[in-house]
N, C-alpha and C positions, 0 to 999 in steps of 0.2 A: 652652727657648724654644718658644712656640707656633708651629705650622707655617704659619700664615697670613701672607702678605706680599704686597706690591705689586711687580710686576716692571715696570721702566721701560725703554723702547726708544727711545734717542736717534735711531737711524737712521730709525725710523718717523716721528718728528716732522719730521725734515728732509725726508723723502720727501713728507709731506703739505704742507709749506710749498712745495715745488717744484711740487706739483700745483696749488696755489692760483695760483702765479705763472704757470704755463703756461695756466691756464684764463682768468685775468682780464687779464693784462698790465698791471695797475695796481700802484701801490705798496701795500705790505702793512703794515697795523697789526695785529700779532699780539696777540690778546686773551689776557692771562695773569692776569686778575683771579681772585679766589677761590682763591688759592694755586695758580695755574696749573691751574684746573679739577680740583683735587685731586692733581695730579701733582707739585706743588712749584714755587713761584714761581721760586726761584733756578735749579733744575735746568732748568726749561722755558725760561727766558730765555737761559741759556747754550747750550742745544741749538738755539735759534732765533736764533742770533746774526746770521744773514743777513736777518732781518726788517728792514724800513725804519723801524719804530717799534713801540712796545709800548703796549697799552691796559690801564689798571689802574682799580680802583674807588676808590682812596683815596690820600691823601698818603703814608700809611705804606707802602703797596705801592711807590709811586714812589721813596721814599727807600731802600727795601731794594734796588731795582734799581740806583740810583745808587751805593750802597755797595759793590756788587760790580763796579763799573766799567762799567756799561752807558752808552754814549755816545749811542745813538740817541735820537730824540724819545720822550718818555714822556708819554702823554696821560692826564689824569685825567678819566675818562668821565663822572663826575658833578660835575666841577668842584671847587670848594672849598665846605666847609660852614660856614666861619667866616672872617671877615676876617683873623684872626690867622695863617691859613695862607699869606696872600699873600706876605709877605716870604720865606718858605721856598721857595715856588713860583718866585719870581723868582731866588733864589740858586741853586737847583738846576736851573734851566732846564727846568721842567716846563711842559706845555701843558694848561691847563684848558679844559674844555668849559663854556661859559657858556650856561645854560639858563633863567635867571630874572632878573628886574629887580633883586632884592636883590644879586645878584652884580655887576651893572653898577654899582650904587650904591657897593658896597664898593670897587671899583677906582678910583673917582673920588677924587682927592686923593693917590693913590700917586705918588711922584716917578718920573722917568724915568731915574734912574741905572742901573737894570736893567730889561730888557724881557723879556716872554714872548710867544710866539705864543698864539693862542686859536682854538678852534673855537666857532662859534655853533650851538647846537642848535635845529633847526626841528621843530615838531610838524606833520608832514605827514599825520597821521591816526591815529597810535598812541595819542595822548592820554595820554601818561605824563609825559615831560619835554619842554620846548622852548617857544619862542616861536611864536605864530601867524604864518603866512606874511605877513600884512599888517603885522606889527610889525617885520619884518626890516629894512627901510630905516632906520627910526629907531634900531634897536639897532646896526646897522652904523655909522651916523653917530656915535652915542655912543662906541662902542668905538674907532673909528678916530681920535677926537680925544684919546684918552688917551695920555699920554707913556709909560706902562708897557706898552703893547700893541704888538706887532710885527705879524706876518702874521695875517690872519684867514682862516678857512675856514668852510664851511657843512657841517653834519652832520645827518643824520636817521636814523631807525631803522625798519626794515620790521617790521610786525606779523604778517603772514600769508604770508611769502615761501615757506614750504614747500608752499603750495597753488599748483599750476601754473596754475589757472584763476581766481586771486584777482583780482576787479575792484578790491578795495581796494588791492592792491599796485600795480596799474596806475595808480590815482589818485594814490597816493603818489609814484610815479616821475614822473608828469606834473607834480604840484605842485612837486616838488624841481627839476625841469628849468626850471620857469617862474619861479624866484626872482630871476633876474637876477644881477648881479655875476659876469660870466664870467671875470674874472681870479682869483677866489677858488678855492682848492682845495676839493674836494668829496668827501664820503664818505657812502655810503648803504647799501651791501650788507654784510650779515652773512653767515654761512656759507650759509644757505638762499638768500639773494639771489645769492651767488656761483655757486651750483650751478644755480639755476632761472632767474635773471633777468639776462641779460647787459646789458640796458638800464640796470640799476642799478649797474653796476661803477664808473662815474665815475673820478676820479683815484686814489682810495684805496679799498681794500676792508678790511673788518675781520673776518677769519676768527677764530672761536673754536672751536666744537665740532669742526669738520672738521680742524683742526690736530691734534687728539688722536686722530683716526682713526675718529670716529663720525659718522654722517650724520644731519643734522637732518631729512632727508626720510623716514626710516623711521617707520612701516611703510607710508607712502603710496606709496613707490616706491623703486627702486634709485638709488644715487648714480651720476652720470655719470662720475665719476673713481674710480680705485682708491685707496682710503684704507687705511692700515695702523694698527692699534691701537697707541698709544704706551703703554698701560697694560694689564697682565694681572693679574687678581686670582687668586692661587694659594694652595692649601693642600694638605693630604695627608689620606688616610684614617687615622684614629686607632683605628678598630675595624671589624672585619668579623665578623658573626655570622649563623648560620643561624636564621631565625625560622620559626615554624609558621603554618600557615593560621589566620587569625582573630586573630593577635597584634596588639595595638594598639601603634602606634609614636608615641612622643613625648607632649608635653603634650596633654591632652584626649582622647587616643586617637582623633583625627580620622581617621587612616588605619589600616586593618586589612589585614593581608597577605591577598591573595586566594589564596595557595597557600604551601606551604613554599618559602622563598626566602632568598637572602643579602641582608642589609641592612648598608650601610656608614654609618659616622659620620665626617663631615668636620669638621675643626677650624677652623670659621669660622662666624660668626653675625651677628645684627643688631647686636651690640655692636661689630662691625667696620665696619658700614655696609651689610651685605648685607640686601636687603629681607626683611621678616618675612612679608608677606602677598602672595599672588599671585592674580590673577583667572583665570588659565589655568595649565596645567602649564608647568613650567620644567625645563630640564635643566642638568647640569654635565658636564664632560668628565673621565672617570677613565681615565688612561692613553690619552687620545685618543678614547675611546669615550663617546658620549652616554648618560647614564643620568638618569632623572627624580628630582627631589627629591620626597620623600614626607614627610608629617607636617608639623607646625609647625616653623618655623625658631626655634631657641633663641638665647640671647644669644651663646653661644660655639660652638655646634655646629649642624649640620643633618644630616638622614639622607637616604640615597639608596637607591633600588632597584637592586641590582647584578645582576639577572637577565641584562642585556645585556653584563655584564662579569664572567662567572663566575670568571675567574682573578684578579680583583682581590684585592690583599693590603694589609695594614696598611703604610703608608709610601708607597703609590702616590700620584703627584701628581694633584691635582684642579685644574682650571681652572674658575673661577666665571664669569668673562667675560674677553674679550680675544682672544688668539690662538686662532683656531678657533671662538670662540663670541662673536658680536658683543654688545657691551653694549646695543645697541638692542633686541635680542631679549629680553634679560632685563628691560629697562625696560618694554617693551610688555607682557610677561606680568605684571609687577607693577603695571600701570596707572599708570606714571609715565614720566619722560623720562630719557634717558641723562645729561643735565646733573646731575640729582638724585643719581644713583648715583655718578658720578665725583667730584662735589664733597662727597658725604656720607661718604666713607670716613674712618674715625676715625684719629686720630694714633697709636693703639697699634699700627697696622700698620706694620712696617718697610718702607721704600722701598729697593729694590735695583735697581741698573742692570744691564740685561742685558749679559752678557759679549760 
């Protein structure tokens, strides 16, 4: 078997959930879409069984959670895509987010023998999904009149919450506060909003990335709470060789050894979801020691400079990100975001729970 695998830490997930609860005091909708941000939808939901609700991207994800016995509210963050989904939503007690007039029209004529709660999505400035604030009174009136609709809530999404000086975020918060309907439950804050903007916490918060132990604030600033990585990408050294000064390493010979030195080969590559290109240098941990990646990342392998770990041997563990090496650091070096790395790990990597 290949040595690369994903190590999952349930205690870290629970710790991060507790950090959210202590920081916000609001009810928590744990965002587990995209296969639990690459951690596994079922595993993540079971580990987060103390969450007040779960947020998913599709009916399929919602049904998968109901199938394992999840009884909490399950919110379909993009609502439904076709009217044919509505009977299933009602049967399974799912909560759609209503963001467009075609969804309101599809709900008209549905009998009231079963009811579902719904969130109304408001476009407070992100300009992605949602009704304009001026439309909300009419949308509320339309939905409140439908026999298949139970409780209503108001939801919006922050576009620039990671920026502590964002005037756009302040405008979004002010717009959301000014919507009226004080009896409705409300949700505005994502992970960055929870960490940066207490005024955005409202009744419900929707943590995603921070639940998995990564900060949406990096590299702009440190997280105000101690998060623990729920995922560690691990592999092993599969080769250690002495190379001579001037030896070209890997495809294209982009890296040449500056001196006689040990070079290791790690059994992981872009076929597993590890980034292929970096705009700055990046390190991995070999036996807990930082060593730089050198040369091009291959589909199944990458090479590392072992001068800082001269005792490294074949079989030594390598951490690509996670415990001891934040995924935010690797993402920044690759010119991307931690969401992309976590969600991009391929299914050929085994998932193993930490003992």
